[in-house]
C-alpha positions as CSV (number, residue, x, y, z in Angstrom):
1,M,139.0,138.4,44.5
2,K,138.1,134.8,44.7
3,V,136.4,133.4,47.8
4,V,136.6,129.7,48.7
5,L,134.4,128.2,51.4
6,L,135.4,124.9,52.9
7,A,132.4,122.6,53.3
8,A,133.8,119.1,53.1
9,G,133.6,118.0,56.7
10,E,131.2,115.4,58.0
11,G,130.4,117.1,61.3
12,K,131.2,114.1,63.4
13,R,130.7,115.8,66.8
14,L,127.1,116.6,65.7
15,R,126.2,113.1,64.8
16,P,123.7,111.6,64.4
17,A,122.0,114.8,63.1
18,T,124.6,115.0,60.4
19,L,123.6,111.5,59.1
20,S,121.2,113.3,56.8
21,R,123.0,116.6,56.1
22,P,126.6,117.8,56.5
23,K,127.2,120.4,59.2
24,P,127.3,123.4,56.9
25,L,123.8,122.5,55.7
26,L,122.1,121.8,59.1
27,P,119.2,124.2,59.7
28,I,120.0,127.1,61.8
29,A,118.1,130.4,62.4
30,G,116.0,130.0,59.3
31,A,118.8,129.0,56.9
32,T,122.2,127.3,57.2
33,L,125.6,128.5,58.2
34,L,126.7,128.2,54.6
35,D,123.7,130.3,53.5
36,F,124.6,133.0,55.9
37,H,128.2,133.1,54.7
38,I,127.2,133.2,51.0
39,S,124.5,135.9,51.6
40,S,127.2,138.1,53.2
41,L,130.0,137.4,50.8
42,K,128.1,137.7,47.5
43,K,127.5,141.3,48.2
44,S,131.2,142.1,47.7
45,Y,132.6,139.1,45.7
46,Q,131.3,137.5,42.5
47,D,133.7,134.5,42.3
48,L,132.7,132.0,45.0
49,S,133.6,128.3,45.2
50,L,132.7,125.5,47.6
51,I,135.1,122.6,48.4
52,V,132.9,119.6,49.2
53,S,133.2,115.9,49.9
54,Y,130.7,114.4,52.4
55,K,127.2,114.2,50.9
56,K,128.5,116.4,48.0
57,E,125.3,116.0,46.0
58,L,123.4,118.1,48.5
59,F,125.5,121.1,47.5
60,N,124.4,120.9,43.8
61,P,121.6,123.6,44.2
62,Y,124.3,126.2,44.9
63,K,125.4,125.9,41.2
64,E,122.2,127.7,40.3
65,L,123.6,130.7,42.3
66,G,126.7,130.8,40.1
67,I,128.9,129.1,42.8
68,K,131.5,126.6,41.6
69,I,131.5,123.2,43.3
70,I,135.0,121.6,43.8
71,D,135.1,118.0,44.9
72,Q,137.9,117.3,47.4
73,G,137.5,113.6,47.0
74,I,138.8,111.9,50.2
75,P,139.3,114.8,52.6
76,L,142.9,114.7,53.8
77,G,142.9,117.9,55.8
78,T,142.4,121.6,55.3
79,G,145.8,121.9,53.7
80,H,144.9,119.3,51.2
81,A,141.7,121.2,50.4
82,V,143.7,124.3,49.7
83,K,146.3,122.4,47.8
84,I,143.8,121.3,45.1
85,L,143.1,125.0,44.4
86,E,146.5,125.4,42.8
87,G,145.9,126.4,39.2
88,R,142.2,127.3,40.0
89,V,143.0,130.7,41.7
90,K,145.2,133.5,40.7
91,G,146.5,136.1,43.1
92,D,145.3,136.5,46.7
93,F,142.1,134.6,47.7
94,L,139.8,134.6,50.8
95,L,139.4,131.2,52.5
96,V,136.5,130.7,54.9
97,Y,135.4,127.7,57.0
98,S,131.7,127.4,56.3
99,D,130.8,125.7,59.6
100,V,131.9,128.6,61.9
101,Y,129.9,131.6,63.1
102,F,131.6,134.9,62.2
103,P,130.2,138.3,63.0
104,P,128.6,140.3,60.1
105,K,131.1,141.9,57.7
106,F,134.0,139.9,59.2
107,D,135.6,139.9,55.8
108,E,135.9,143.7,55.8
109,E,137.8,143.4,59.1
110,L,140.1,140.8,57.6
111,L,140.9,142.9,54.5
112,T,141.3,146.3,56.2
113,M,145.1,146.1,56.6
114,T,146.5,143.9,53.9
115,D,149.1,146.1,52.2
116,G,152.7,144.9,52.9
117,Y,151.7,141.5,54.2
118,D,151.9,138.1,52.5
119,H,149.0,136.5,54.4
120,V,146.3,137.5,56.9
121,V,144.9,135.1,59.5
122,A,141.7,135.8,61.5
123,V,142.1,134.9,65.2
124,T,139.9,135.1,68.2
125,P,140.4,135.0,72.0
126,V,139.0,132.0,73.8
127,S,139.0,130.7,77.4
128,E,140.4,127.3,76.6
129,P,142.9,127.8,73.8
130,W,144.6,124.4,74.3
131,E,141.6,122.9,72.6
132,Y,142.5,124.6,69.3
133,G,145.3,125.8,67.1
134,V,147.0,128.5,69.2
135,V,148.8,131.5,67.6
136,H,152.2,132.7,68.8
137,V,152.4,136.4,68.1
138,E,155.4,138.8,68.1
139,D,155.1,142.4,67.2
140,G,151.6,141.9,65.7
141,L,152.8,139.1,63.4
142,L,152.1,135.4,63.5
143,K,155.2,133.4,64.1
144,R,153.8,129.9,64.4
145,I,150.6,128.0,65.1
146,I,150.7,125.3,67.8
147,E,148.0,122.6,67.5
148,K,146.4,121.8,70.8
149,P,149.3,122.5,73.1
150,R,149.4,121.2,76.6
151,R,147.2,123.2,79.0
152,G,149.3,125.9,80.5
153,E,151.9,125.8,77.7
154,E,149.9,127.8,75.2
155,P,151.7,131.0,74.0
156,S,148.5,133.1,74.0
157,N,144.7,132.9,74.2
158,L,144.4,133.6,70.5
159,I,143.4,130.7,68.2
160,V,142.9,130.3,64.5
161,A,139.4,131.4,63.7
162,G,138.9,129.8,60.2
163,A,139.2,132.8,57.9
164,F,142.3,133.6,55.9
165,L,143.5,135.9,53.2
166,L,146.2,133.9,51.4
167,S,148.6,134.6,48.6
168,E,149.7,132.1,46.0
169,T,152.9,131.3,47.9
170,I,150.8,129.1,50.2
171,F,150.9,126.4,47.5
172,D,154.7,126.3,47.6
173,H,154.6,125.8,51.4
174,L,151.9,123.1,51.2
175,K,154.2,121.1,48.9
176,E,157.0,121.2,51.5
177,I,155.1,120.0,54.5
178,G,154.2,116.3,55.2
179,P,151.2,114.8,56.9
180,S,150.6,115.7,60.6
181,P,150.5,113.1,63.3
182,R,146.8,112.5,62.5
183,G,147.7,111.8,58.9
184,E,146.4,115.1,57.4
185,I,147.9,118.0,55.5
186,E,147.4,120.9,57.8
187,L,147.0,124.4,56.5
188,T,148.3,125.7,59.8
189,D,151.6,123.9,59.2
190,A,152.0,125.7,55.9
191,I,151.2,129.1,57.4
192,T,153.8,128.4,60.1
193,L,156.3,127.5,57.5
194,A,155.5,130.8,55.6
195,A,156.3,132.7,58.8
196,E,159.5,130.8,59.4
197,K,160.7,131.7,55.9
198,G,160.2,135.3,56.6
199,E,156.8,136.0,55.0
200,K,154.8,138.5,56.9
201,V,151.6,137.0,58.4
202,L,149.3,139.5,59.9
203,I,146.7,138.6,62.5
204,V,143.3,140.3,62.7
205,E,141.2,139.7,65.8
206,I,137.5,138.8,65.2
207,S,134.8,138.5,67.8
208,P,132.2,137.2,68.6
209,W,133.1,133.8,67.1
210,V,131.8,130.3,67.6
211,D,133.2,127.0,66.4
212,A,129.8,125.4,65.8
213,G,131.0,121.8,66.0
214,R,129.4,120.7,69.2
215,L,125.7,120.8,70.2
216,K,126.0,123.5,72.8
217,D,128.1,125.7,70.4
218,F,125.8,125.1,67.4
219,L,122.8,126.3,69.4
220,Y,124.8,129.3,70.7
221,A,125.6,130.2,67.1
222,Q,121.9,130.1,66.4
223,K,121.3,132.5,69.2
224,L,123.9,134.9,67.8
225,L,122.5,134.7,64.3
226,L,119.0,135.4,65.5
227,Y,120.2,138.4,67.4
228,D,122.0,139.6,64.2
229,I,118.8,139.3,62.2
230,I,116.5,140.9,64.7
231,S,118.9,143.8,65.2
232,G,119.1,144.4,61.5
233,K,122.8,143.3,61.1
234,R,121.9,140.5,58.8
235,Q,119.3,140.0,56.1
236,T,116.2,138.0,57.1
237,P,116.5,134.6,55.4
238,S,114.5,134.2,52.2
239,D,111.0,132.9,52.5
240,F,110.6,134.3,56.0
241,R,109.0,137.5,57.2
242,L,110.2,139.1,60.5
243,E,107.5,140.2,62.9
244,E,109.2,141.8,66.0
245,D,111.4,138.9,67.2
246,I,109.8,136.0,65.3
247,L,110.6,134.8,61.8
248,L,107.6,133.3,60.1
249,G,107.3,131.1,57.0
250,C,104.2,130.7,54.9
251,D,101.2,128.4,55.6
252,I,101.7,128.2,59.3
253,S,99.0,127.0,61.7
254,L,99.2,128.1,65.3
255,E,96.5,127.2,67.8
256,N,96.7,128.1,71.5
257,V,100.4,128.6,71.3
258,E,102.7,130.8,73.5
259,I,105.8,132.0,71.7
260,K,108.7,133.8,73.4
261,G,111.2,135.0,70.8
262,P,113.5,135.0,69.2
263,V,111.9,132.0,67.4
264,V,111.9,130.7,63.8
265,I,108.8,128.9,62.5
266,G,109.3,127.4,59.1
267,P,106.8,127.0,56.3
268,S,103.8,124.6,56.7
269,V,104.6,124.1,60.4
270,K,101.6,123.3,62.7
271,V,101.7,124.0,66.4
272,T,98.9,123.4,68.9
273,D,98.6,123.8,72.6
274,S,102.3,124.3,73.1
275,Y,105.0,126.7,74.3
276,I,107.9,127.6,72.0
277,G,110.7,129.3,73.9
278,P,113.6,131.5,72.8
279,N,116.2,130.5,70.3
280,T,114.2,127.7,68.7
281,Y,113.9,126.8,65.1
282,L,111.0,124.6,63.8
283,E,112.0,123.7,60.3
284,G,109.4,123.2,57.5
285,S,106.4,120.8,57.9
286,C,107.0,120.0,61.6
287,K,104.1,119.3,63.8
288,I,104.2,120.2,67.5
289,S,101.4,119.5,70.0
290,D,101.1,119.7,73.8
291,S,104.8,120.4,74.2
292,E,107.4,122.8,75.4
293,I,110.5,123.4,73.2
294,T,113.2,125.9,74.0
295,S,116.7,126.6,72.5
296,S,116.3,123.7,70.1
297,I,116.2,122.8,66.4
298,I,113.4,120.5,65.2
299,M,114.3,119.5,61.6
300,A,112.0,119.1,58.7
301,R,108.9,116.9,58.9
302,S,109.4,115.9,62.5
303,L,106.7,115.4,65.1
304,V,106.8,116.3,68.7
305,A,103.9,115.5,71.0
306,D,103.4,115.7,74.8
307,S,107.1,116.4,75.3
308,K,109.6,118.9,76.8
309,L,112.8,119.5,74.9
310,T,115.5,122.0,75.6
311,N,119.0,122.6,74.0
312,S,118.4,119.7,71.6
313,I,118.4,118.8,67.9
314,V,115.9,116.5,66.4
315,A,116.8,115.4,62.9
316,D,114.5,115.0,59.9
317,N,111.4,112.8,60.0
318,S,111.7,111.8,63.6
319,K,108.9,111.4,66.1
320,I,109.2,112.4,69.8
321,N,106.3,111.5,72.1
322,C,105.8,111.7,75.9
323,T,109.5,112.5,76.3
324,S,111.5,114.9,78.5
325,A,115.1,115.7,77.4
326,N,117.8,118.3,77.6
327,E,120.9,118.4,75.4
328,I,120.1,115.5,73.1
329,I,120.6,114.8,69.4
330,V,118.2,112.5,67.6
331,A,119.0,110.8,64.4
332,P,116.8,111.0,61.3
333,N,113.7,108.8,61.0
334,I,113.7,107.8,64.7
335,E,110.9,107.3,67.2
336,V,111.4,108.2,70.9
337,I,108.5,107.3,73.1
338,G,108.0,107.7,76.8
339,C,111.5,108.6,77.8
340,K,113.3,110.9,80.3
341,L,116.7,111.3,78.7
342,E,120.0,112.4,80.3
343,S,122.0,115.3,79.0
344,G,124.4,114.4,76.2
345,T,122.3,111.4,75.0
346,K,122.6,110.7,71.3
347,I,119.7,108.6,69.9
348,W,120.7,106.4,66.9
349,E,117.7,104.0,66.9
350,N,114.1,103.8,68.1
351,V,113.7,104.0,71.8
352,R,110.6,103.1,73.9
353,C,110.8,103.3,77.7
354,L,108.8,104.4,80.8
355,I,109.6,107.8,82.3
């Protein structure tokens, strides 16, 4: 069976961190979300493809793994991404969003009961379904998908989770639908049309699940991935060794450092006189001194000194000095000096201030 991973999005809600890398390639738990998906799926499937657009050149290394790269061009929606697969796939195929956390072996759950059904859609229960595409279910079958209904008018608490087993008839339905109000070709509209035409669309509930599109959710996905690794449910990412609840790369220097795992410390990282708290990832060649960092991601070649960071992402090659912050995102190649930053702050340019 062919597997197609959608990786064309920009990750706008995680800007400015995604100025340097698309969301599926942001560092998380010692790898990327895309890497974790590929690692799981390649065990069972040989024919994998990526649909890319934003910063598509960054996906070229995956060609060395035997993965096909398909350029979506200007992304016009998930339906448009699937539409360009016509002629490239034969028979049923597995479609997966690469920027979502799925539990290990989620594909096995999706494929368990496929006989007699035209399509299978993964769903998950959430507390605020009106923020997503909500599934209307009758007798265990999907009848329609309602995009972001008014609060209180949602037909269930089940939403589309971003994993599908689709048959080739989906291409016929995609040809019949027009652009949605936001001007995109929606896969969910094509699936609804399939159900309306009498095709059987099975739902399979998957949990835990995280749409890793916002800062809080991305960091929660990291927490789940680290738990999976430490508990043996996922492979340890390549180039790391697992020591109890800490993933360690090579050529690390740690001097007078307190670490409370789970933590990932990448290759060539240097940490002195600091506290590294749970659910933190220090990517390769970072330098940390006299600081406290918890539940955060410090991307490659960044420097943090005399600072306290929690629930934050600092993008590549940035410098944070004498700063205290919670829930911030810092753009690549930025200096932040002497600041106390409010939650939700996004740093796009150099900042110097007095705490």
